[in-house]
C-alpha positions in Angstrom: 6.9 -19.1 -12.1 9.8 -19.3 -9.6 9.3 -18.4 -6.0 11.3 -15.1 -6.3 9.2 -14.0 -9.3 6.0 -15.1 -7.7 6.9 -13.0 -4.6 7.7 -10.0 -6.7 4.5 -10.2 -8.7 2.5 -10.7 -5.4 4.3 -7.8 -3.7 3.5 -5.5 -6.6 -0.2 -6.4 -6.3 -0.4 -8.1 -9.7 -2.0 -11.3 -8.3 -3.7 -11.9 -5.1 -2.6 -14.8 -2.8 -5.1 -17.7 -2.3 -7.3 -17.6 0.8 -5.5 -20.7 2.1 -2.1 -19.0 1.7 -3.3 -15.9 3.6 -4.7 -18.0 6.4 -1.6 -20.3 6.6 0.6 -17.2 6.9 -1.4 -15.8 9.6 -2.1 -12.6 7.9 -5.0 -10.4 9.2 -6.5 -9.0 6.0 -9.7 -7.7 7.6 -8.6 -5.4 10.5 -8.1 -1.7 9.5 -5.0 -1.6 11.8 -3.4 -4.6 10.2 -0.3 -4.1 8.1 -1.8 -6.7 5.8 -5.3 -5.3 5.4 -6.6 -5.6 1.9 -8.5 -2.6 0.6 -9.8 -2.2 -2.8 -13.2 -1.4 -4.6 -14.5 -4.8 -3.4 -13.2 -4.6 0.2 -13.6 -1.2 1.7 -11.7 -0.1 4.8 -13.8 -0.7 7.9 -14.1 1.8 9.6 -13.7 4.0 6.6 -12.5 6.8 8.8 -9.6 4.7 10.3 -6.2 6.6 10.5 -3.1 5.0 12.1 -2.2 6.5 15.4 1.6 7.0 14.8 2.4 8.5 11.5 5.9 9.8 10.4 6.4 12.5 7.9 8.6 11.6 5.1 9.1 13.9 2.1 5.8 15.6 2.6 3.9 12.3 3.1 2.5 10.8 6.3 3.6 7.1 6.6 3.4 4.4 9.3 6.7 4.1 11.0 7.3 0.7 9.4 6.7 2.2 5.9 8.8 5.2 6.6 11.8 3.1 7.8 11.4 0.9 4.7 11.2 3.9 2.4 14.4 5.4 4.0 16.2 2.1 3.5 15.1 2.0 -0.1 16.3 5.5 -0.9 19.7 4.9 0.9 20.2 1.8 -1.1 19.1 3.4 -4.3 21.4 6.4 -3.8 24.4 4.0 -3.1 23.6 2.4 -6.4 23.5 5.7 -8.2 19.7 5.8 -8.6 17.6 8.9 -7.6 14.2 8.1 -6.1 11.6 10.8 -6.8 8.3 10.5 -5.0 5.2 11.0 -7.0 2.1 12.0 -5.1 -1.0 9.8 -5.6 -3.3 10.8 -8.4 -6.1 8.8 -6.8 -6.6 11.1 -3.8 -8.4 13.8 -5.7 -10.0 11.7 -8.4 -13.6 11.9 -7.1 -13.5 15.7 -7.0 -12.5 16.0 -10.7 -15.1 13.5 -12.0 -18.8 13.9 -12.5 -21.0 12.3 -9.7 -22.4 9.9 -12.3 -18.9 8.3 -12.7 -17.8 8.3 -9.1 -21.1 6.8 -7.8 -20.6 3.5 -9.7 
């Protein structure tokens, strides 16, 4: 796998970097306030109630300033290339409310 392909696959979350690679890059994958924090079903956000202090509203969603700037750059570049970006709300947010407790508890 070439470096560019590996970077794309990694950025899409299809593979995880090795612990050594994370440590070498100086990423903070544990702190809730870190931009590189890893959160999944095996690594819960700590504290679970953490909300970033400075959020910017972009098309109805609240994002960190860094994410908002990146999204705006993406949409400008896409528009210049003739591509229309349509935001799709997360389907995961309300998932537990629509499932029986026996499913969401596992």
